[in-house]
C-alpha positions as CSV (number, residue, x, y, z in Angstrom):
1,M,100.4,49.6,-52.5
2,K,99.8,46.3,-50.0
3,Q,98.6,42.7,-50.9
4,V,97.2,40.9,-48.8
5,T,96.7,37.1,-49.3
6,L,93.9,35.3,-47.3
7,E,93.9,31.7,-46.9
8,L,90.3,30.2,-47.5
9,Y,89.1,26.4,-46.6
10,A,86.0,24.2,-47.3
11,F,84.1,23.3,-44.9
12,E,85.7,19.9,-44.6
13,E,88.9,21.1,-44.6
14,L,88.6,23.4,-41.3
15,N,89.8,21.7,-38.0
16,E,87.0,19.7,-35.9
17,K,86.1,22.6,-33.4
18,V,85.4,25.1,-36.1
19,Q,82.9,22.3,-37.9
20,E,81.5,22.0,-34.5
21,K,80.9,25.3,-34.2
22,L,79.8,26.1,-37.8
23,I,77.3,22.9,-37.1
24,E,76.3,24.3,-33.5
25,N,75.8,28.1,-35.2
26,Y,73.8,26.7,-38.1
27,R,71.2,24.3,-35.8
28,Q,70.5,27.8,-33.4
29,N,69.8,29.6,-37.0
30,I,67.3,26.7,-38.1
31,D,63.9,28.1,-39.7
32,Y,61.8,25.8,-37.9
33,Y,58.4,27.3,-40.5
34,D,60.8,25.8,-42.8
35,V,61.4,22.3,-41.8
36,Y,57.7,21.7,-40.6
37,E,56.4,22.2,-44.2
38,W,59.1,20.0,-45.2
39,V,58.2,17.2,-42.5
40,I,54.7,16.8,-43.6
41,D,55.2,17.4,-47.5
42,D,55.2,13.6,-47.7
43,C,52.4,11.7,-49.6
44,Y,53.0,8.8,-47.8
45,L,53.2,10.3,-44.3
46,L,49.7,9.1,-43.1
47,N,49.7,6.0,-45.0
48,P,49.7,2.4,-42.5
49,K,53.1,1.0,-42.1
50,G,53.7,-2.0,-44.3
51,Y,51.9,-0.9,-47.4
52,D,53.0,0.1,-50.8
53,D,49.3,1.0,-51.9
54,L,48.6,4.5,-50.9
55,I,45.3,4.2,-48.5
56,I,45.6,7.3,-46.5
57,G,46.6,10.0,-48.7
58,N,48.2,13.4,-47.5
59,T,46.3,17.1,-47.9
60,R,49.1,18.9,-46.1
61,K,46.8,19.9,-43.5
62,V,48.6,18.6,-40.7
63,Y,49.1,20.3,-37.3
64,F,51.3,18.9,-34.8
65,D,53.0,20.2,-31.6
66,L,56.3,19.2,-30.1
67,D,56.2,20.1,-27.1
68,R,52.7,19.0,-26.0
69,R,53.3,16.0,-28.0
70,T,49.7,16.8,-29.7
71,I,49.0,15.8,-33.2
72,D,46.1,16.7,-35.6
73,I,45.9,15.2,-38.9
74,E,41.5,15.5,-39.2
75,K,41.7,17.4,-42.3
76,G,45.2,15.4,-43.7
77,V,43.4,12.6,-44.1
78,E,42.4,11.8,-47.7
79,I,41.2,8.5,-47.9
80,E,42.4,6.9,-51.3
81,D,40.7,3.3,-51.3
82,A,38.1,2.8,-48.7
83,R,38.0,-0.9,-48.9
84,L,41.7,-1.3,-48.0
85,F,41.1,1.2,-45.4
86,F,38.3,-0.5,-43.1
87,E,40.4,-3.7,-43.9
88,W,43.1,-2.4,-42.3
89,L,41.2,-1.1,-39.1
90,G,40.2,-4.7,-38.8
91,I,36.2,-4.0,-40.3
92,P,35.1,-6.5,-42.8
93,A,33.8,-5.4,-46.4
94,D,30.4,-6.4,-45.7
95,K,30.1,-4.2,-42.5
96,D,27.6,-1.5,-43.5
97,N,25.6,-0.7,-40.3
98,F,27.9,2.4,-39.1
99,F,29.3,5.6,-40.0
100,W,32.4,7.4,-39.0
101,E,34.0,10.7,-38.7
102,L,37.8,11.4,-37.6
103,G,38.8,13.7,-35.2
104,A,42.0,15.2,-34.5
105,D,43.6,12.0,-33.5
106,T,41.4,9.5,-33.2
107,I,38.2,8.1,-35.4
108,Y,34.6,8.2,-34.2
109,F,31.6,5.0,-35.2
110,E,28.2,5.9,-35.1
111,P,25.4,3.0,-35.6
112,D,23.1,3.6,-38.7
113,N,20.5,5.9,-37.6
114,Y,17.6,3.6,-39.7
115,I,16.9,0.0,-39.3
116,E,13.9,-1.8,-40.8
117,N,11.3,-1.0,-37.9
118,G,12.3,2.1,-37.9
119,E,14.1,3.0,-34.3
120,D,17.3,4.4,-33.7
121,G,20.4,1.6,-34.4
122,E,22.3,0.0,-31.6
123,F,25.7,-1.7,-32.5
124,S,25.7,-5.1,-30.7
125,D,28.4,-5.8,-28.1
126,E,30.4,-7.8,-31.2
127,D,30.0,-4.5,-33.3
128,K,31.2,-2.6,-30.2
129,Q,34.2,-4.3,-29.5
130,L,34.9,-4.6,-33.4
131,F,34.5,-1.0,-33.9
132,E,36.4,0.0,-30.1
133,N,39.1,-2.4,-31.6
134,A,39.3,-0.1,-35.1
135,K,39.1,3.2,-33.2
136,I,42.3,2.1,-30.9
137,K,44.5,0.9,-33.9
138,F,43.8,3.9,-35.3
139,E,44.7,6.3,-32.7
140,E,47.9,4.4,-32.4
141,H,48.3,4.7,-35.7
142,C,48.0,8.5,-35.1
143,E,50.6,8.1,-32.3
144,L,53.4,6.3,-35.0
145,V,52.4,9.6,-37.4
146,F,53.7,11.8,-34.9
147,D,56.9,9.9,-33.8
148,R,57.5,9.9,-37.7
149,I,57.2,13.5,-37.6
150,V,59.8,13.6,-34.4
151,E,62.0,11.7,-35.9
152,S,62.3,14.0,-39.2
153,V,62.5,16.9,-37.6
154,R,65.4,15.6,-35.4
155,Y,67.0,14.6,-38.5
156,Y,66.9,18.4,-39.9
157,E,68.6,19.2,-36.1
158,S,71.1,16.5,-36.6
159,D,74.9,17.0,-37.0
160,E,74.7,14.2,-40.3
161,Y,72.0,16.4,-42.1
162,I,73.8,19.9,-41.0
163,K,77.0,18.6,-42.3
164,E,75.9,17.7,-45.5
165,E,74.2,21.3,-46.0
166,L,77.1,23.1,-45.1
167,I,79.4,20.8,-47.4
168,N,77.2,21.4,-50.5
169,S,76.7,24.8,-49.9
170,E,80.6,25.2,-51.5
171,T,81.3,28.1,-48.8
172,Y,84.9,29.2,-47.8
173,Y,85.9,30.0,-44.5
174,T,88.7,31.3,-42.9
175,V,90.6,29.4,-40.2
176,T,88.6,30.7,-37.6
177,G,84.8,29.8,-39.8
178,K,84.4,32.9,-40.7
179,A,81.9,32.6,-44.1
180,I,83.8,34.7,-46.5
181,G,81.7,33.9,-50.0
182,Y,82.1,31.3,-52.7
183,F,83.8,30.6,-56.1
184,Q,81.5,31.4,-59.5
185,Q,82.6,30.0,-62.6
186,D,82.1,33.4,-65.6
187,S,81.0,32.7,-69.1
188,N,85.1,32.0,-70.0
189,G,85.6,29.4,-67.3
190,K,87.5,31.6,-64.7
191,E,86.4,31.2,-61.1
192,D,85.9,34.6,-59.0
193,L,85.0,34.6,-55.4
194,V,81.8,36.0,-54.9
195,L,81.9,37.8,-51.1
196,F,79.4,37.8,-48.6
197,G,80.2,40.9,-47.4
198,N,83.8,42.4,-45.7
199,I,86.0,40.0,-46.1
200,F,88.5,42.3,-43.5
201,D,85.6,42.1,-40.6
202,A,87.4,38.4,-40.5
């Protein structure tokens, strides 16, 4: 009988080049479907920056394309506080001569269709400017939300995040970086090595 001894290393015990290889391998195998779900799973994702109160809630129906730099929040928006929402847009609380509707990354304002003489309503020049400014602010906000999403996705791709994940996995490796398994305590407190596969493929 021959006995084989295999030295195993935690991630942080490996040399820098092997760590870099493992980090890059992890990055190449990221499941972006999961990452995108994690990124939008944030109650405050759509909320205006600087507000502690939840003004714009998030239904999680937010769609985006990183390559095309597009975002669609129309079905993701849930207005939690209408008064603060319009106040944030710069629309006075006593302004009630309009209807509004969301688009993918914009907001539309239309005049109330009924006025006292029965004719179609029309915004005054002052109101036109007011609602145009509100529209611009909302569209700029959508761009900021998109930037937040990009920043979050990039974090999940970063060395910092991946290194932390590899450390927390408590996986043990050969000196060349092949993942062998992890240690698990049995009911008696004894640690047993749980193998990922055939160690002789190392």
